[in-house]
C-alpha positions in Angstrom: -14.6 3.5 66.8 -12.3 5.7 69.0 -9.6 4.1 70.9 -10.8 5.6 74.2 -14.1 3.8 73.7 -12.4 0.4 73.4 -10.1 0.8 76.3 -12.9 1.9 78.6 -15.2 -1.0 77.6 -15.6 -4.0 79.9 -14.0 -7.2 78.6 -17.4 -8.9 78.5 -18.8 -6.1 76.4 -15.8 -6.2 74.0 -16.3 -9.9 73.4 -20.1 -9.5 73.1 -19.5 -6.8 70.5 -17.2 -9.1 68.4 -16.5 -12.7 69.5 -13.1 -12.5 67.6 -12.0 -10.1 70.3 -11.8 -13.1 72.7 -9.2 -14.7 70.4 -7.1 -11.5 70.3 -7.3 -11.0 74.0 -6.3 -14.6 74.7 -2.9 -14.2 73.0 -2.2 -11.2 75.2 -2.8 -13.5 78.2 -6.3 -12.2 78.8 -8.9 -14.9 79.3 -12.2 -13.0 78.8 -14.1 -15.3 81.2 -11.7 -14.4 84.0 -11.8 -10.6 83.5 -15.3 -10.1 82.3 -16.2 -7.2 84.6 -12.9 -5.2 84.3 -12.3 -2.6 81.6 -9.6 -3.3 79.0 -7.5 -0.5 80.4 -7.7 -2.0 83.9 -6.7 -5.4 82.7 -3.8 -4.0 80.7 -2.5 -2.1 83.8 -2.8 -5.3 85.9 -0.8 -7.3 83.3 1.7 -4.6 82.4 0.4 -4.5 78.8 0.4 -1.4 76.5 -3.3 -0.7 76.1 -2.7 1.1 72.7 -1.0 -2.1 71.3 -3.9 -4.3 72.4 -6.4 -1.8 71.0 -4.6 -1.8 67.7 -4.9 -5.6 67.4 -8.6 -5.5 68.5 -9.4 -2.9 65.8 -7.9 -5.1 63.0 -8.3 -8.8 64.0 -8.3 -9.8 60.4 -5.4 -7.8 59.2 -3.5 -10.9 58.1 -4.2 -12.3 54.7 -7.3 -14.5 54.1 -6.8 -17.9 52.5 -9.4 -17.4 49.9 -7.8 -14.1 48.7 -4.5 -15.8 47.6 -4.0 -16.6 43.8 -2.8 -20.1 44.7 -3.8 -21.5 41.3 -0.9 -19.6 39.8 1.6 -20.7 42.4 4.2 -23.4 41.8 3.7 -26.6 43.8 6.5 -26.0 46.3 4.9 -22.7 47.3 1.5 -24.3 47.6 3.0 -26.9 49.9 4.6 -24.3 52.0 1.4 -22.4 52.3 -0.5 -25.5 53.4 2.3 -26.4 55.9 2.0 -22.8 57.3 -1.8 -23.3 57.6 -1.2 -26.6 59.5 1.2 -24.8 61.8 -1.4 -22.1 62.5 -4.1 -24.7 63.2 -1.9 -26.8 65.6 0.0 -24.1 67.4 -2.6 -21.3 67.6 -6.2 -21.9 66.8 -6.8 -25.4 68.1 -5.0 -24.8 71.5 -7.2 -21.7 71.9 -10.4 -23.7 71.2 -9.2 -26.5 73.4 -8.7 -24.0 76.3 -12.2 -22.6 75.7 -13.7 -26.1 75.9 -11.7 -27.0 79.0 -12.9 -23.9 80.8 -16.5 -24.3 79.5 -19.0 -23.9 82.4 -22.4 -23.8 80.7 -24.4 -22.6 83.8 -27.4 -23.0 81.5 -29.7 -25.9 81.4 -29.9 -25.9 77.6 -26.1 -26.2 77.2 -25.2 -28.6 80.0 -25.2 -31.7 77.7 -23.3 -29.7 75.1 -20.6 -28.9 77.7 -20.3 -32.5 78.7 -20.2 -33.9 75.2 -17.8 -31.3 73.9 -15.4 -31.9 76.8 -15.4 -35.6 75.8 -15.3 -35.3 72.0 -13.1 -32.3 71.3 -9.9 -33.9 72.8 -10.5 -36.9 70.6 -11.1 -34.8 67.5 -7.9 -32.8 68.3 -5.8 -35.9 68.6 -7.1 -37.4 65.4 -6.8 -34.1 63.5 -3.2 -33.5 64.5 -2.3 -37.1 63.7 -3.9 -36.7 60.2 -2.0 -33.4 59.6 1.4 -34.9 60.4 0.7 -38.0 58.5 -0.3 -35.9 55.5 2.9 -33.9 55.6 5.1 -37.1 55.9 3.4 -39.1 53.2 1.5 -36.9 50.7 3.7 -33.8 50.8 6.9 -35.9 50.9 5.8 -37.8 47.8 4.9 -34.7 45.9 8.2 -33.1 46.8 10.0 -36.2 45.5 8.0 -36.0 42.2 8.9 -32.3 41.8 12.6 -33.1 42.1 12.3 -36.1 39.8 10.5 -33.9 37.2 13.7 -31.8 37.2 16.0 -34.8 36.8 17.0 -35.1 40.4 16.2 -38.6 41.7 17.5 -42.0 42.8 16.1 -44.5 40.2 15.5 -47.3 42.7 13.9 -45.0 45.3 11.8 -43.3 42.6 10.6 -46.7 41.3 9.7 -47.8 44.8 7.8 -44.6 45.6 5.9 -44.7 42.2 4.9 -48.3 42.9 3.9 -47.6 46.5 2.0 -44.3 46.0 -0.8 -43.0 43.9 -2.0 -39.4 43.9 -5.4 -40.6 42.7 -5.6 -42.9 45.8 -4.4 -40.0 48.1 -7.2 -37.8 46.6 -9.9 -40.4 47.2 -8.8 -41.0 50.8 -8.6 -37.2 51.3 -12.2 -36.9 50.1 -13.4 -39.7 52.4 -11.7 -38.0 55.4 -13.5 -34.8 54.5 -16.1 -34.0 57.2 -13.9 -34.0 60.4 -16.3 -31.8 62.3 -19.5 -33.7 61.7 -19.7 -35.0 65.3 -19.1 -31.5 66.7 -21.9 -30.1 64.5 -24.3 -32.8 65.8 -23.4 -32.0 69.4 -24.0 -28.3 68.9 -27.1 -28.7 66.7 -25.2 -27.0 63.8 -24.0 -24.3 66.2 -27.5 -23.2 67.0 -27.7 -20.5 69.7 -30.7 -19.6 71.9 -31.5 -15.9 72.5 -30.1 -16.2 76.1 -27.0 -18.2 75.2 -24.1 -17.5 77.6 -21.2 -15.5 76.2 -18.8 -18.5 76.6 -21.1 -20.6 74.4 -21.2 -17.8 71.8 -17.4 -17.6 71.7 -16.9 -21.3 71.4 -19.5 -21.6 68.6 -18.0 -18.6 66.8 -14.5 -20.2 66.9 -15.8 -23.6 65.8 -17.6 -22.1 62.9 -14.6 -20.0 61.9 -12.3 -23.1 62.1 -14.6 -25.2 60.1 -14.7 -22.5 57.4 -10.9 -22.5 57.3 -10.9 -26.3 57.0 -13.2 -26.2 54.0 -11.0 -23.6 52.3 -7.9 -25.7 53.1 -9.6 -28.8 51.7 -10.7 -26.9 48.6 -7.1 -25.8 48.0 -5.8 -29.4 48.2 -8.6 -30.9 46.1 -8.9 -28.3 43.4 -5.4 -26.9 43.2 -2.7 -29.2 44.8 -4.0 -32.6 43.6 -4.6 -31.6 39.9 -1.1 -29.9 39.7 0.6 -32.8 41.4 -1.1 -35.4 39.2 0.2 -33.7 36.1 3.8 -33.9 37.6 3.2 -37.5 38.6 2.1 -38.4 35.0 5.1 -36.6 33.5 7.5 -38.3 35.9 6.0 -41.7 35.1 6.4 -41.1 31.4 10.0 -39.9 31.7 10.9 -42.7 34.0 9.2 -45.2 31.7 11.1 -43.9 28.7 14.4 -44.1 30.4 13.7 -47.6 31.7 13.4 -48.9 28.1 17.1 -48.1 27.4 18.5 -49.6 30.6 
């Protein structure tokens, strides 16, 4: 699509064409529901933005790597942890604040979605608080324990601290708890009837549902990386450390 076509389109039409455009515009300070009738060029002039730069981002909203494309199975544990921490950062600092802003500004103006608006405004802040708490707890406990195991496997450890951590923690238990915590978005799916849209659904509803679907897909990919790659690799290290530590304890 030619750049002139994009810059001459109304914001509403750009977002209707591709709901991901709303996310791109948001990070340029353009809330699609506040500028729906203006063209992209008009809004860029009003905000002092370079229209060609905005168009470039709109044309390639998925230019960054996709989680599923990375060969993480071949990565060492420390890089997998860094990847997961970066994903956490993206969730907490970018994607979730954007969805939260969409929910806060949600004005259904449609009988079929009035209860969805009310319920989402009540539930999403609770989901957000619980999710962020879970992420930081995971980094402090699980990731911290795995990093300690990695160092211990290379002979870098304090014997008393390592003994305490091995007694206190178990990757098998972490994995079971992680599995039990699996469906964080079940309540949101129920509220939205599995993100079902009517033929005349308002644009704001379409954008919210699109972002929720995309976020849930990312969560599933994230969980699969932890369950199928991180935990099996880390358990092998844990078993190795327990064996090494056990052998050394015999001679002390």
